[in-house]
C-alpha positions as CSV (number, residue, x, y, z in Angstrom):
1,M,-20.4,49.7,-28.3
2,N,-16.8,48.6,-27.8
3,N,-14.7,46.0,-26.2
4,A,-14.6,47.7,-22.8
5,K,-15.9,45.9,-19.8
6,L,-19.6,46.0,-19.6
7,D,-21.5,47.4,-16.7
8,R,-25.0,47.7,-18.2
9,S,-28.6,47.5,-17.3
10,S,-31.0,45.2,-19.1
11,G,-32.2,48.3,-21.0
12,E,-28.7,49.0,-22.2
13,V,-28.4,45.3,-23.3
14,Q,-31.7,45.6,-25.1
15,A,-30.5,48.8,-26.8
16,V,-27.6,47.0,-28.4
17,V,-30.0,44.4,-29.8
18,R,-32.4,47.1,-31.1
19,K,-29.6,49.1,-32.7
20,F,-28.3,46.0,-34.4
21,E,-31.7,44.8,-35.6
22,D,-32.5,48.3,-36.9
23,C,-29.1,48.5,-38.6
24,E,-28.1,51.6,-36.7
25,F,-24.6,50.3,-36.0
26,S,-22.1,50.6,-38.8
27,P,-20.2,47.4,-39.5
28,Q,-17.2,49.1,-37.9
29,E,-19.1,49.9,-34.8
30,F,-20.6,46.4,-34.3
31,H,-17.9,44.5,-32.5
32,H,-17.5,40.9,-31.4
33,L,-18.7,41.6,-27.9
34,D,-21.8,43.2,-29.4
35,H,-22.5,40.0,-31.4
36,L,-22.1,38.0,-28.2
37,T,-24.5,40.4,-26.4
38,V,-27.2,39.9,-29.1
39,I,-26.7,36.1,-29.1
40,T,-27.0,36.0,-25.3
41,C,-30.2,38.1,-25.4
42,Y,-31.8,35.9,-28.1
43,L,-30.9,32.7,-26.2
44,E,-32.4,34.1,-23.0
45,Q,-35.7,34.8,-24.9
46,L,-35.9,31.9,-27.3
47,P,-35.1,28.2,-27.7
48,V,-31.8,27.5,-29.3
49,R,-33.1,26.9,-32.9
50,A,-35.3,29.9,-32.8
51,A,-32.4,32.1,-31.4
52,L,-30.1,30.8,-34.2
53,A,-32.8,31.6,-36.8
54,R,-33.3,35.1,-35.4
55,M,-29.5,35.7,-35.3
56,R,-29.2,34.4,-38.9
57,G,-32.0,36.6,-40.2
58,A,-30.7,39.7,-38.3
59,L,-27.1,39.2,-39.6
60,K,-28.3,38.7,-43.2
61,K,-30.4,41.9,-42.9
62,F,-27.5,43.8,-41.3
63,T,-25.0,42.7,-44.0
64,A,-27.4,43.4,-46.8
65,H,-28.3,46.8,-45.4
66,H,-24.6,47.9,-45.1
67,K,-23.6,46.0,-48.3
68,A,-21.0,44.4,-46.0
69,K,-19.0,41.2,-46.3
70,G,-21.4,38.3,-46.6
71,Y,-23.0,36.2,-43.9
72,N,-21.1,33.1,-42.6
73,E,-23.3,30.2,-41.4
74,T,-20.5,28.2,-39.8
75,I,-19.2,31.2,-37.8
76,T,-22.7,32.1,-36.7
77,R,-23.5,28.6,-35.6
78,F,-20.1,28.3,-33.8
79,W,-20.7,31.4,-31.7
80,V,-24.3,30.4,-30.9
81,A,-23.1,27.0,-29.8
82,K,-20.3,28.5,-27.6
83,V,-22.7,30.9,-25.9
84,V,-25.1,28.0,-25.3
85,Q,-22.3,26.2,-23.5
86,V,-21.5,29.2,-21.3
87,L,-25.1,29.8,-20.5
88,A,-25.6,26.2,-19.5
89,T,-23.1,26.6,-16.7
90,Q,-24.6,29.8,-15.2
91,A,-27.0,30.1,-12.3
92,A,-30.6,30.6,-13.2
93,E,-31.0,33.7,-11.0
94,L,-28.4,35.8,-12.9
95,S,-29.7,38.9,-14.6
96,L,-29.3,39.4,-18.4
97,P,-26.5,41.9,-17.9
98,E,-24.7,39.5,-15.6
99,L,-25.1,36.7,-18.2
100,V,-23.8,39.0,-20.9
101,E,-20.8,39.8,-18.7
102,R,-20.1,36.1,-18.1
103,V,-20.3,35.4,-21.8
104,H,-18.0,38.2,-22.6
105,A,-15.5,37.0,-20.0
106,S,-15.5,33.5,-21.5
107,L,-15.8,34.2,-25.2
108,G,-14.5,37.7,-25.6
109,N,-11.5,36.7,-27.7
110,K,-12.8,36.4,-31.3
111,E,-9.7,34.4,-32.2
112,L,-11.1,31.5,-30.2
113,L,-12.8,30.4,-33.4
114,F,-9.4,29.5,-34.8
115,Q,-8.7,27.1,-31.9
116,Y,-11.4,25.0,-33.6
117,Y,-11.1,25.9,-37.3
118,S,-8.3,26.6,-39.7
119,R,-8.7,30.1,-41.2
120,E,-9.1,28.6,-44.6
121,R,-12.0,26.4,-43.6
122,A,-13.8,29.0,-41.4
123,L,-13.6,31.7,-44.1
124,S,-14.3,29.5,-47.1
125,E,-17.3,29.8,-49.4
126,D,-18.6,26.5,-48.1
127,A,-18.5,27.8,-44.5
128,K,-20.5,30.8,-45.6
129,Q,-23.2,28.7,-47.2
130,G,-23.6,26.0,-44.6
131,W,-22.3,24.4,-41.4
132,L,-18.9,22.8,-41.6
133,E,-17.5,20.7,-38.7
134,P,-14.3,22.0,-37.1
135,D,-11.1,20.8,-38.5
136,V,-8.7,21.6,-35.7
137,N,-10.5,20.7,-32.5
138,L,-13.9,19.3,-31.7
139,L,-16.6,21.6,-30.3
């Protein structure tokens, strides 16, 4: 999947999740918008803590499978929190693809992270291991 505008069915959204969980994407193919798609899908299916735990486990499996750069707890929790904020403002009758589109529109710029965190803090070993509060702006 890429950063192009989404016009997907629920099945296509679920396919992104399945390909991610089955490690079928390469790290170079699994883009920021795909991460947001998975988080949105998890949050539509599960309570926030369970969705975070599922995303954490899936990302750790994905990075281990591909021997990719390590998991980052702070970045994962940041994006889950931001998706929760967007979803809280959406109408209940929206379909999953419509919710994904709204999340992409609001959070599609991955540099948004650095409006809250300095690069040094967000990419630090401490941030990889556990949650760090933002050091630039409050969430």
